[in-house]
mmCIF file of the N, C-alpha and C atoms, coordinates in Angstrom:
data_MODEL
# 
_entry.id   MODEL 
# 
loop_
_atom_site.group_PDB 
_atom_site.id 
_atom_site.type_symbol 
_atom_site.label_atom_id 
_atom_site.label_alt_id 
_atom_site.label_comp_id 
_atom_site.label_asym_id 
_atom_site.label_entity_id 
_atom_site.label_seq_id 
_atom_site.pdbx_PDB_ins_code 
_atom_site.Cartn_x 
_atom_site.Cartn_y 
_atom_site.Cartn_z 
_atom_site.occupancy 
_atom_site.B_iso_or_equiv 
_atom_site.pdbx_formal_charge 
_atom_site.auth_seq_id 
_atom_site.auth_comp_id 
_atom_site.auth_asym_id 
_atom_site.auth_atom_id 
_atom_site.pdbx_PDB_model_num 
ATOM 1   N N  . MET A 1 1  ? 74.077 42.031 115.903 1.00 0.00 ? 1  MET A N  1 
ATOM 2   C CA . MET A 1 1  ? 74.877 41.335 116.986 1.00 0.00 ? 1  MET A CA 1 
ATOM 3   C C  . MET A 1 1  ? 76.062 40.694 116.323 1.00 0.00 ? 1  MET A C  1 
ATOM 4   N N  . SER A 1 2  ? 75.961 40.208 115.121 1.00 0.00 ? 2  SER A N  1 
ATOM 5   C CA . SER A 1 2  ? 77.167 39.610 114.514 1.00 0.00 ? 2  SER A CA 1 
ATOM 6   C C  . SER A 1 2  ? 78.219 40.538 114.135 1.00 0.00 ? 2  SER A C  1 
ATOM 7   N N  . LYS A 1 3  ? 77.880 41.811 114.054 1.00 0.00 ? 3  LYS A N  1 
ATOM 8   C CA . LYS A 1 3  ? 78.917 42.797 113.713 1.00 0.00 ? 3  LYS A CA 1 
ATOM 9   C C  . LYS A 1 3  ? 79.402 43.551 114.954 1.00 0.00 ? 3  LYS A C  1 
ATOM 10  N N  . ASN A 1 4  ? 78.602 43.495 116.023 1.00 0.00 ? 4  ASN A N  1 
ATOM 11  C CA . ASN A 1 4  ? 79.016 44.162 117.330 1.00 0.00 ? 4  ASN A CA 1 
ATOM 12  C C  . ASN A 1 4  ? 79.006 43.143 118.444 1.00 0.00 ? 4  ASN A C  1 
ATOM 13  N N  . PRO A 1 5  ? 80.259 42.600 118.643 1.00 0.00 ? 5  PRO A N  1 
ATOM 14  C CA . PRO A 1 5  ? 80.414 41.492 119.647 1.00 0.00 ? 5  PRO A CA 1 
ATOM 15  C C  . PRO A 1 5  ? 80.260 41.858 121.092 1.00 0.00 ? 5  PRO A C  1 
ATOM 16  N N  . ILE A 1 6  ? 79.881 43.162 121.345 1.00 0.00 ? 6  ILE A N  1 
ATOM 17  C CA . ILE A 1 6  ? 79.682 43.526 122.832 1.00 0.00 ? 6  ILE A CA 1 
ATOM 18  C C  . ILE A 1 6  ? 78.650 42.719 123.446 1.00 0.00 ? 6  ILE A C  1 
ATOM 19  N N  . PHE A 1 7  ? 78.896 42.264 124.560 1.00 0.00 ? 7  PHE A N  1 
ATOM 20  C CA . PHE A 1 7  ? 77.863 41.453 125.326 1.00 0.00 ? 7  PHE A CA 1 
ATOM 21  C C  . PHE A 1 7  ? 76.751 42.375 125.838 1.00 0.00 ? 7  PHE A C  1 
ATOM 22  N N  . HIS A 1 8  ? 75.562 41.959 125.560 1.00 0.00 ? 8  HIS A N  1 
ATOM 23  C CA . HIS A 1 8  ? 74.375 42.681 126.016 1.00 0.00 ? 8  HIS A CA 1 
ATOM 24  C C  . HIS A 1 8  ? 73.638 41.734 126.943 1.00 0.00 ? 8  HIS A C  1 
ATOM 25  N N  . SER A 1 9  ? 72.827 42.296 127.908 1.00 0.00 ? 9  SER A N  1 
ATOM 26  C CA . SER A 1 9  ? 72.095 41.475 128.912 1.00 0.00 ? 9  SER A CA 1 
ATOM 27  C C  . SER A 1 9  ? 71.118 40.507 128.188 1.00 0.00 ? 9  SER A C  1 
ATOM 28  N N  . LYS A 1 10 ? 70.666 40.962 126.992 1.00 0.00 ? 10 LYS A N  1 
ATOM 29  C CA . LYS A 1 10 ? 69.658 40.087 126.375 1.00 0.00 ? 10 LYS A CA 1 
ATOM 30  C C  . LYS A 1 10 ? 70.237 39.000 125.517 1.00 0.00 ? 10 LYS A C  1 
ATOM 31  N N  . THR A 1 11 ? 71.605 38.947 125.323 1.00 0.00 ? 11 THR A N  1 
ATOM 32  C CA . THR A 1 11 ? 72.248 37.940 124.504 1.00 0.00 ? 11 THR A CA 1 
ATOM 33  C C  . THR A 1 11 ? 72.585 36.662 125.160 1.00 0.00 ? 11 THR A C  1 
ATOM 34  N N  . LYS A 1 12 ? 72.368 36.525 126.500 1.00 0.00 ? 12 LYS A N  1 
ATOM 35  C CA . LYS A 1 12 ? 72.802 35.295 127.169 1.00 0.00 ? 12 LYS A CA 1 
ATOM 36  C C  . LYS A 1 12 ? 71.728 34.110 126.900 1.00 0.00 ? 12 LYS A C  1 
ATOM 37  N N  . HIS A 1 13 ? 70.571 34.457 126.471 1.00 0.00 ? 13 HIS A N  1 
ATOM 38  C CA . HIS A 1 13 ? 69.655 33.425 126.155 1.00 0.00 ? 13 HIS A CA 1 
ATOM 39  C C  . HIS A 1 13 ? 69.418 33.126 124.704 1.00 0.00 ? 13 HIS A C  1 
ATOM 40  N N  . ILE A 1 14 ? 70.365 33.547 123.859 1.00 0.00 ? 14 ILE A N  1 
ATOM 41  C CA . ILE A 1 14 ? 70.267 33.295 122.530 1.00 0.00 ? 14 ILE A CA 1 
ATOM 42  C C  . ILE A 1 14 ? 70.719 31.865 122.141 1.00 0.00 ? 14 ILE A C  1 
ATOM 43  N N  . PRO A 1 15 ? 70.013 31.151 121.328 1.00 0.00 ? 15 PRO A N  1 
ATOM 44  C CA . PRO A 1 15 ? 70.449 29.758 121.041 1.00 0.00 ? 15 PRO A CA 1 
ATOM 45  C C  . PRO A 1 15 ? 71.789 29.676 120.456 1.00 0.00 ? 15 PRO A C  1 
ATOM 46  N N  . VAL A 1 16 ? 72.414 28.531 120.652 1.00 0.00 ? 16 VAL A N  1 
ATOM 47  C CA . VAL A 1 16 ? 73.790 28.215 120.232 1.00 0.00 ? 16 VAL A CA 1 
ATOM 48  C C  . VAL A 1 16 ? 74.001 28.451 118.743 1.00 0.00 ? 16 VAL A C  1 
ATOM 49  N N  . LYS A 1 17 ? 73.012 28.154 117.902 1.00 0.00 ? 17 LYS A N  1 
ATOM 50  C CA . LYS A 1 17 ? 73.176 28.288 116.509 1.00 0.00 ? 17 LYS A CA 1 
ATOM 51  C C  . LYS A 1 17 ? 73.464 29.747 116.103 1.00 0.00 ? 17 LYS A C  1 
ATOM 52  N N  . TYR A 1 18 ? 73.038 30.695 116.811 1.00 0.00 ? 18 TYR A N  1 
ATOM 53  C CA . TYR A 1 18 ? 73.276 32.159 116.502 1.00 0.00 ? 18 TYR A CA 1 
ATOM 54  C C  . TYR A 1 18 ? 74.714 32.518 116.917 1.00 0.00 ? 18 TYR A C  1 
ATOM 55  N N  . HIS A 1 19 ? 75.163 31.946 117.975 1.00 0.00 ? 19 HIS A N  1 
ATOM 56  C CA . HIS A 1 19 ? 76.493 32.212 118.417 1.00 0.00 ? 19 HIS A CA 1 
ATOM 57  C C  . HIS A 1 19 ? 77.486 31.561 117.414 1.00 0.00 ? 19 HIS A C  1 
ATOM 58  N N  . PHE A 1 20 ? 77.172 30.388 116.848 1.00 0.00 ? 20 PHE A N  1 
ATOM 59  C CA . PHE A 1 20 ? 77.957 29.774 115.830 1.00 0.00 ? 20 PHE A CA 1 
ATOM 60  C C  . PHE A 1 20 ? 78.050 30.658 114.624 1.00 0.00 ? 20 PHE A C  1 
ATOM 61  N N  . PHE A 1 21 ? 76.902 31.236 114.235 1.00 0.00 ? 21 PHE A N  1 
ATOM 62  C CA . PHE A 1 21 ? 76.885 32.128 113.119 1.00 0.00 ? 21 PHE A CA 1 
ATOM 63  C C  . PHE A 1 21 ? 77.710 33.320 113.321 1.00 0.00 ? 21 PHE A C  1 
ATOM 64  N N  . ARG A 1 22 ? 77.586 33.894 114.512 1.00 0.00 ? 22 ARG A N  1 
ATOM 65  C CA . ARG A 1 22 ? 78.457 35.064 114.858 1.00 0.00 ? 22 ARG A CA 1 
ATOM 66  C C  . ARG A 1 22 ? 79.952 34.760 114.757 1.00 0.00 ? 22 ARG A C  1 
ATOM 67  N N  . GLU A 1 23 ? 80.276 33.551 115.149 1.00 0.00 ? 23 GLU A N  1 
ATOM 68  C CA . GLU A 1 23 ? 81.689 33.104 115.079 1.00 0.00 ? 23 GLU A CA 1 
ATOM 69  C C  . GLU A 1 23 ? 82.138 32.990 113.590 1.00 0.00 ? 23 GLU A C  1 
ATOM 70  N N  . GLN A 1 24 ? 81.266 32.538 112.755 1.00 0.00 ? 24 GLN A N  1 
ATOM 71  C CA . GLN A 1 24 ? 81.528 32.364 111.364 1.00 0.00 ? 24 GLN A CA 1 
ATOM 72  C C  . GLN A 1 24 ? 81.767 33.754 110.674 1.00 0.00 ? 24 GLN A C  1 
ATOM 73  N N  . VAL A 1 25 ? 81.066 34.713 111.093 1.00 0.00 ? 25 VAL A N  1 
ATOM 74  C CA . VAL A 1 25 ? 81.225 36.091 110.521 1.00 0.00 ? 25 VAL A CA 1 
ATOM 75  C C  . VAL A 1 25 ? 82.517 36.689 111.083 1.00 0.00 ? 25 VAL A C  1 
ATOM 76  N N  . ALA A 1 26 ? 82.833 36.390 112.342 1.00 0.00 ? 26 ALA A N  1 
ATOM 77  C CA . ALA A 1 26 ? 84.054 36.922 112.937 1.00 0.00 ? 26 ALA A CA 1 
ATOM 78  C C  . ALA A 1 26 ? 85.346 36.329 112.230 1.00 0.00 ? 26 ALA A C  1 
ATOM 79  N N  . THR A 1 27 ? 85.245 35.119 111.835 1.00 0.00 ? 27 THR A N  1 
ATOM 80  C CA . THR A 1 27 ? 86.356 34.489 111.185 1.00 0.00 ? 27 THR A CA 1 
ATOM 81  C C  . THR A 1 27 ? 86.316 34.674 109.724 1.00 0.00 ? 27 THR A C  1 
ATOM 82  N N  . GLN A 1 28 ? 85.378 35.438 109.164 1.00 0.00 ? 28 GLN A N  1 
ATOM 83  C CA . GLN A 1 28 ? 85.307 35.761 107.801 1.00 0.00 ? 28 GLN A CA 1 
ATOM 84  C C  . GLN A 1 28 ? 84.970 34.629 106.897 1.00 0.00 ? 28 GLN A C  1 
ATOM 85  N N  . ILE A 1 29 ? 84.338 33.566 107.446 1.00 0.00 ? 29 ILE A N  1 
ATOM 86  C CA . ILE A 1 29 ? 83.860 32.387 106.624 1.00 0.00 ? 29 ILE A CA 1 
ATOM 87  C C  . ILE A 1 29 ? 82.533 32.791 105.950 1.00 0.00 ? 29 ILE A C  1 
ATOM 88  N N  . VAL A 1 30 ? 81.763 33.597 106.636 1.00 0.00 ? 30 VAL A N  1 
ATOM 89  C CA . VAL A 1 30 ? 80.502 34.066 106.144 1.00 0.00 ? 30 VAL A CA 1 
ATOM 90  C C  . VAL A 1 30 ? 80.526 35.618 106.145 1.00 0.00 ? 30 VAL A C  1 
ATOM 91  N N  . LYS A 1 31 ? 80.047 36.170 105.023 1.00 0.00 ? 31 LYS A N  1 
ATOM 92  C CA . LYS A 1 31 ? 80.032 37.653 104.932 1.00 0.00 ? 31 LYS A CA 1 
ATOM 93  C C  . LYS A 1 31 ? 78.602 38.099 104.846 1.00 0.00 ? 31 LYS A C  1 
ATOM 94  N N  . LEU A 1 32 ? 78.212 39.105 105.645 1.00 0.00 ? 32 LEU A N  1 
ATOM 95  C CA . LEU A 1 32 ? 76.925 39.646 105.629 1.00 0.00 ? 32 LEU A CA 1 
ATOM 96  C C  . LEU A 1 32 ? 76.768 40.773 104.646 1.00 0.00 ? 32 LEU A C  1 
ATOM 97  N N  . GLU A 1 33 ? 75.804 40.758 103.846 1.00 0.00 ? 33 GLU A N  1 
ATOM 98  C CA . GLU A 1 33 ? 75.514 41.856 102.870 1.00 0.00 ? 33 GLU A CA 1 
ATOM 99  C C  . GLU A 1 33 ? 74.126 42.368 103.035 1.00 0.00 ? 33 GLU A C  1 
ATOM 100 N N  . TYR A 1 34 ? 73.997 43.685 102.900 1.00 0.00 ? 34 TYR A N  1 
ATOM 101 C CA . TYR A 1 34 ? 72.622 44.268 102.961 1.00 0.00 ? 34 TYR A CA 1 
ATOM 102 C C  . TYR A 1 34 ? 72.023 44.042 101.576 1.00 0.00 ? 34 TYR A C  1 
ATOM 103 N N  . VAL A 1 35 ? 70.713 43.575 101.656 1.00 0.00 ? 35 VAL A N  1 
ATOM 104 C CA . VAL A 1 35 ? 69.944 43.376 100.446 1.00 0.00 ? 35 VAL A CA 1 
ATOM 105 C C  . VAL A 1 35 ? 68.641 44.333 100.636 1.00 0.00 ? 35 VAL A C  1 
ATOM 106 N N  . PRO A 1 36 ? 68.468 45.200 99.691  1.00 0.00 ? 36 PRO A N  1 
ATOM 107 C CA . PRO A 1 36 ? 67.288 46.112 99.774  1.00 0.00 ? 36 PRO A CA 1 
ATOM 108 C C  . PRO A 1 36 ? 65.922 45.351 99.846  1.00 0.00 ? 36 PRO A C  1 
ATOM 109 N N  . LYS A 1 37 ? 64.981 45.936 100.456 1.00 0.00 ? 37 LYS A N  1 
ATOM 110 C CA . LYS A 1 37 ? 63.700 45.276 100.576 1.00 0.00 ? 37 LYS A CA 1 
ATOM 111 C C  . LYS A 1 37 ? 63.097 44.819 99.194  1.00 0.00 ? 37 LYS A C  1 
ATOM 112 N N  . LYS A 1 38 ? 63.209 45.655 98.201  1.00 0.00 ? 38 LYS A N  1 
ATOM 113 C CA . LYS A 1 38 ? 62.644 45.236 96.869  1.00 0.00 ? 38 LYS A CA 1 
ATOM 114 C C  . LYS A 1 38 ? 63.378 44.166 96.202  1.00 0.00 ? 38 LYS A C  1 
ATOM 115 N N  . GLU A 1 39 ? 64.619 43.804 96.633  1.00 0.00 ? 39 GLU A N  1 
ATOM 116 C CA . GLU A 1 39 ? 65.376 42.811 96.046  1.00 0.00 ? 39 GLU A CA 1 
ATOM 117 C C  . GLU A 1 39 ? 65.307 41.522 96.823  1.00 0.00 ? 39 GLU A C  1 
ATOM 118 N N  . GLN A 1 40 ? 64.496 41.429 97.934  1.00 0.00 ? 40 GLN A N  1 
ATOM 119 C CA . GLN A 1 40 ? 64.380 40.184 98.757  1.00 0.00 ? 40 GLN A CA 1 
ATOM 120 C C  . GLN A 1 40 ? 63.591 39.101 97.902  1.00 0.00 ? 40 GLN A C  1 
ATOM 121 N N  . VAL A 1 41 ? 64.409 38.255 97.284  1.00 0.00 ? 41 VAL A N  1 
ATOM 122 C CA . VAL A 1 41 ? 63.756 37.239 96.423  1.00 0.00 ? 41 VAL A CA 1 
ATOM 123 C C  . VAL A 1 41 ? 62.901 36.223 97.177  1.00 0.00 ? 41 VAL A C  1 
ATOM 124 N N  . ALA A 1 42 ? 63.209 35.961 98.444  1.00 0.00 ? 42 ALA A N  1 
ATOM 125 C CA . ALA A 1 42 ? 62.471 35.068 99.288  1.00 0.00 ? 42 ALA A CA 1 
ATOM 126 C C  . ALA A 1 42 ? 61.054 35.548 99.437  1.00 0.00 ? 42 ALA A C  1 
ATOM 127 N N  . ASN A 1 43 ? 60.787 36.853 99.248  1.00 0.00 ? 43 ASN A N  1 
ATOM 128 C CA . ASN A 1 43 ? 59.362 37.325 99.364  1.00 0.00 ? 43 ASN A CA 1 
ATOM 129 C C  . ASN A 1 43 ? 58.406 36.579 98.384  1.00 0.00 ? 43 ASN A C  1 
ATOM 130 N N  . ILE A 1 44 ? 58.925 36.086 97.310  1.00 0.00 ? 44 ILE A N  1 
ATOM 131 C CA . ILE A 1 44 ? 58.074 35.419 96.264  1.00 0.00 ? 44 ILE A CA 1 
ATOM 132 C C  . ILE A 1 44 ? 57.494 34.157 96.879  1.00 0.00 ? 44 ILE A C  1 
ATOM 133 N N  . PHE A 1 45 ? 58.269 33.568 97.759  1.00 0.00 ? 45 PHE A N  1 
ATOM 134 C CA . PHE A 1 45 ? 57.807 32.283 98.426  1.00 0.00 ? 45 PHE A CA 1 
ATOM 135 C C  . PHE A 1 45 ? 57.020 32.525 99.741  1.00 0.00 ? 45 PHE A C  1 
ATOM 136 N N  . THR A 1 46 ? 57.022 33.735 100.304 1.00 0.00 ? 46 THR A N  1 
ATOM 137 C CA . THR A 1 46 ? 56.512 33.834 101.637 1.00 0.00 ? 46 THR A CA 1 
ATOM 138 C C  . THR A 1 46 ? 55.293 34.737 101.807 1.00 0.00 ? 46 THR A C  1 
ATOM 139 N N  . LYS A 1 47 ? 54.942 35.496 100.720 1.00 0.00 ? 47 LYS A N  1 
ATOM 140 C CA . LYS A 1 47 ? 53.783 36.432 100.823 1.00 0.00 ? 47 LYS A CA 1 
ATOM 141 C C  . LYS A 1 47 ? 53.185 36.694 99.511  1.00 0.00 ? 47 LYS A C  1 
ATOM 142 N N  . PRO A 1 48 ? 51.895 37.066 99.558  1.00 0.00 ? 48 PRO A N  1 
ATOM 143 C CA . PRO A 1 48 ? 51.316 37.532 98.209  1.00 0.00 ? 48 PRO A CA 1 
ATOM 144 C C  . PRO A 1 48 ? 51.864 38.812 97.722  1.00 0.00 ? 48 PRO A C  1 
ATOM 145 N N  . LEU A 1 49 ? 52.162 38.923 96.459  1.00 0.00 ? 49 LEU A N  1 
ATOM 146 C CA . LEU A 1 49 ? 52.738 40.070 95.864  1.00 0.00 ? 49 LEU A CA 1 
ATOM 147 C C  . LEU A 1 49 ? 51.930 40.608 94.694  1.00 0.00 ? 49 LEU A C  1 
ATOM 148 N N  . PRO A 1 50 ? 52.005 41.947 94.424  1.00 0.00 ? 50 PRO A N  1 
ATOM 149 C CA . PRO A 1 50 ? 51.375 42.415 93.254  1.00 0.00 ? 50 PRO A CA 1 
ATOM 150 C C  . PRO A 1 50 ? 52.052 41.809 92.009  1.00 0.00 ? 50 PRO A C  1 
ATOM 151 N N  . THR A 1 51 ? 51.350 41.687 90.917  1.00 0.00 ? 51 THR A N  1 
ATOM 152 C CA . THR A 1 51 ? 51.806 41.078 89.705  1.00 0.00 ? 51 THR A CA 1 
ATOM 153 C C  . THR A 1 51 ? 53.130 41.568 89.252  1.00 0.00 ? 51 THR A C  1 
ATOM 154 N N  . GLU A 1 52 ? 53.322 42.944 89.244  1.00 0.00 ? 52 GLU A N  1 
ATOM 155 C CA . GLU A 1 52 ? 54.595 43.507 88.738  1.00 0.00 ? 52 GLU A CA 1 
ATOM 156 C C  . GLU A 1 52 ? 55.782 43.012 89.635  1.00 0.00 ? 52 GLU A C  1 
ATOM 157 N N  . LYS A 1 53 ? 55.655 43.098 90.950  1.00 0.00 ? 53 LYS A N  1 
ATOM 158 C CA . LYS A 1 53 ? 56.708 42.600 91.851  1.00 0.00 ? 53 LYS A CA 1 
ATOM 159 C C  . LYS A 1 53 ? 56.916 41.118 91.670  1.00 0.00 ? 53 LYS A C  1 
ATOM 160 N N  . PHE A 1 54 ? 55.888 40.321 91.645  1.00 0.00 ? 54 PHE A N  1 
ATOM 161 C CA . PHE A 1 54 ? 56.035 38.911 91.399  1.00 0.00 ? 54 PHE A CA 1 
ATOM 162 C C  . PHE A 1 54 ? 56.866 38.660 90.093  1.00 0.00 ? 54 PHE A C  1 
ATOM 163 N N  . ASP A 1 55 ? 56.450 39.281 88.975  1.00 0.00 ? 55 ASP A N  1 
ATOM 164 C CA . ASP A 1 55 ? 57.161 38.970 87.753  1.00 0.00 ? 55 ASP A CA 1 
ATOM 165 C C  . ASP A 1 55 ? 58.625 39.473 87.812  1.00 0.00 ? 55 ASP A C  1 
ATOM 166 N N  . TYR A 1 56 ? 58.811 40.574 88.496  1.00 0.00 ? 56 TYR A N  1 
ATOM 167 C CA . TYR A 1 56 ? 60.244 41.063 88.670  1.00 0.00 ? 56 TYR A CA 1 
ATOM 168 C C  . TYR A 1 56 ? 61.078 39.957 89.446  1.00 0.00 ? 56 TYR A C  1 
ATOM 169 N N  . LEU A 1 57 ? 60.580 39.491 90.552  1.00 0.00 ? 57 LEU A N  1 
ATOM 170 C CA . LEU A 1 57 ? 61.383 38.501 91.388  1.00 0.00 ? 57 LEU A CA 1 
ATOM 171 C C  . LEU A 1 57 ? 61.506 37.285 90.661  1.00 0.00 ? 57 LEU A C  1 
ATOM 172 N N  . ARG A 1 58 ? 60.436 36.812 89.906  1.00 0.00 ? 58 ARG A N  1 
ATOM 173 C CA . ARG A 1 58 ? 60.504 35.597 89.168  1.00 0.00 ? 58 ARG A CA 1 
ATOM 174 C C  . ARG A 1 58 ? 61.577 35.710 88.056  1.00 0.00 ? 58 ARG A C  1 
ATOM 175 N N  . LYS A 1 59 ? 61.812 36.801 87.444  1.00 0.00 ? 59 LYS A N  1 
ATOM 176 C CA . LYS A 1 59 ? 62.850 37.066 86.425  1.00 0.00 ? 59 LYS A CA 1 
ATOM 177 C C  . LYS A 1 59 ? 64.187 37.008 87.023  1.00 0.00 ? 59 LYS A C  1 
ATOM 178 N N  . ILE A 1 60 ? 64.359 37.513 88.367  1.00 0.00 ? 60 ILE A N  1 
ATOM 179 C CA . ILE A 1 60 ? 65.605 37.466 89.022  1.00 0.00 ? 60 ILE A CA 1 
ATOM 180 C C  . ILE A 1 60 ? 65.998 35.996 89.243  1.00 0.00 ? 60 ILE A C  1 
ATOM 181 N N  . LEU A 1 61 ? 64.956 35.168 89.687  1.00 0.00 ? 61 LEU A N  1 
ATOM 182 C CA . LEU A 1 61 ? 65.213 33.776 89.879  1.00 0.00 ? 61 LEU A CA 1 
ATOM 183 C C  . LEU A 1 61 ? 65.515 32.994 88.621  1.00 0.00 ? 61 LEU A C  1 
ATOM 184 N N  . GLY A 1 62 ? 65.086 33.528 87.501  1.00 0.00 ? 62 GLY A N  1 
ATOM 185 C CA . GLY A 1 62 ? 65.246 32.771 86.268  1.00 0.00 ? 62 GLY A CA 1 
ATOM 186 C C  . GLY A 1 62 ? 64.164 31.808 85.924  1.00 0.00 ? 62 GLY A C  1 
ATOM 187 N N  . VAL A 1 63 ? 63.026 31.968 86.578  1.00 0.00 ? 63 VAL A N  1 
ATOM 188 C CA . VAL A 1 63 ? 61.886 31.119 86.383  1.00 0.00 ? 63 VAL A CA 1 
ATOM 189 C C  . VAL A 1 63 ? 61.028 31.673 85.293  1.00 0.00 ? 63 VAL A C  1 
ATOM 190 N N  . VAL A 1 64 ? 60.570 30.875 84.315  1.00 0.00 ? 64 VAL A N  1 
ATOM 191 C CA . VAL A 1 64 ? 59.765 31.334 83.199  1.00 0.00 ? 64 VAL A CA 1 
ATOM 192 C C  . VAL A 1 64 ? 58.348 30.854 83.431  1.00 0.00 ? 64 VAL A C  1 
ATOM 193 N N  . PRO A 1 65 ? 57.394 31.554 82.887  1.00 0.00 ? 65 PRO A N  1 
ATOM 194 C CA . PRO A 1 65 ? 55.935 31.109 83.083  1.00 0.00 ? 65 PRO A CA 1 
ATOM 195 C C  . PRO A 1 65 ? 55.777 29.771 82.283  1.00 0.00 ? 65 PRO A C  1 
ATOM 196 N N  . PHE A 1 66 ? 54.836 28.943 82.741  1.00 0.00 ? 66 PHE A N  1 
ATOM 197 C CA . PHE A 1 66 ? 54.456 27.687 82.141  1.00 0.00 ? 66 PHE A CA 1 
ATOM 198 C C  . PHE A 1 66 ? 54.135 27.909 80.608  1.00 0.00 ? 66 PHE A C  1 
ATOM 199 N N  . SER A 1 67 ? 53.298 28.996 80.412  1.00 0.00 ? 67 SER A N  1 
ATOM 200 C CA . SER A 1 67 ? 52.855 29.254 79.041  1.00 0.00 ? 67 SER A CA 1 
ATOM 201 C C  . SER A 1 67 ? 54.024 29.454 78.079  1.00 0.00 ? 67 SER A C  1 
ATOM 202 N N  . TYR A 1 68 ? 55.155 29.993 78.613  1.00 0.00 ? 68 TYR A N  1 
ATOM 203 C CA . TYR A 1 68 ? 56.317 30.205 77.737  1.00 0.00 ? 68 TYR A CA 1 
ATOM 204 C C  . TYR A 1 68 ? 56.937 28.832 77.365  1.00 0.00 ? 68 TYR A C  1 
ATOM 205 N N  . LEU A 1 69 ? 57.082 27.944 78.340  1.00 0.00 ? 69 LEU A N  1 
ATOM 206 C CA . LEU A 1 69 ? 57.604 26.626 78.104  1.00 0.00 ? 69 LEU A CA 1 
ATOM 207 C C  . LEU A 1 69 ? 56.644 25.776 77.167  1.00 0.00 ? 69 LEU A C  1 
ATOM 208 N N  . HIS A 1 70 ? 55.394 25.961 77.410  1.00 0.00 ? 70 HIS A N  1 
ATOM 209 C CA . HIS A 1 70 ? 54.351 25.209 76.629  1.00 0.00 ? 70 HIS A CA 1 
ATOM 210 C C  . HIS A 1 70 ? 54.461 25.599 75.162  1.00 0.00 ? 70 HIS A C  1 
ATOM 211 N N  . SER A 1 71 ? 54.788 26.968 74.914  1.00 0.00 ? 71 SER A N  1 
ATOM 212 C CA . SER A 1 71 ? 54.770 27.453 73.532  1.00 0.00 ? 71 SER A CA 1 
ATOM 213 C C  . SER A 1 71 ? 56.069 26.951 72.816  1.00 0.00 ? 71 SER A C  1 
ATOM 214 N N  . LEU A 1 72 ? 57.100 26.671 73.569  1.00 0.00 ? 72 LEU A N  1 
ATOM 215 C CA . LEU A 1 72 ? 58.372 26.190 73.043  1.00 0.00 ? 72 LEU A CA 1 
ATOM 216 C C  . LEU A 1 72 ? 58.294 24.732 72.663  1.00 0.00 ? 72 LEU A C  1 
ATOM 217 N N  . LEU A 1 73 ? 57.450 23.930 73.475  1.00 0.00 ? 73 LEU A N  1 
ATOM 218 C CA . LEU A 1 73 ? 57.366 22.471 73.320  1.00 0.00 ? 73 LEU A CA 1 
ATOM 219 C C  . LEU A 1 73 ? 56.352 22.146 72.220  1.00 0.00 ? 73 LEU A C  1 
ATOM 220 N N  . PHE A 1 74 ? 55.317 22.960 72.121  1.00 0.00 ? 74 PHE A N  1 
ATOM 221 C CA . PHE A 1 74 ? 54.213 22.553 71.130  1.00 0.00 ? 74 PHE A CA 1 
ATOM 222 C C  . PHE A 1 74 ? 54.036 23.457 70.008  1.00 0.00 ? 74 PHE A C  1 
# 
């Protein structure tokens, strides 16, 4: 909807905050970018993940395991 400003019958009941966001995209204050499913870092906070995927996303965030910090301190 933010990229296609054509009025649709279902858009008249959309909350004001979404219209504000669409306006921000139109004035190029906000830019939308596609992020592949495997790169969605928010998944680490919202759902259980296999260990490999969890470790991959944790690395992208720059978070290290506690055991790593513990070994540095002691």
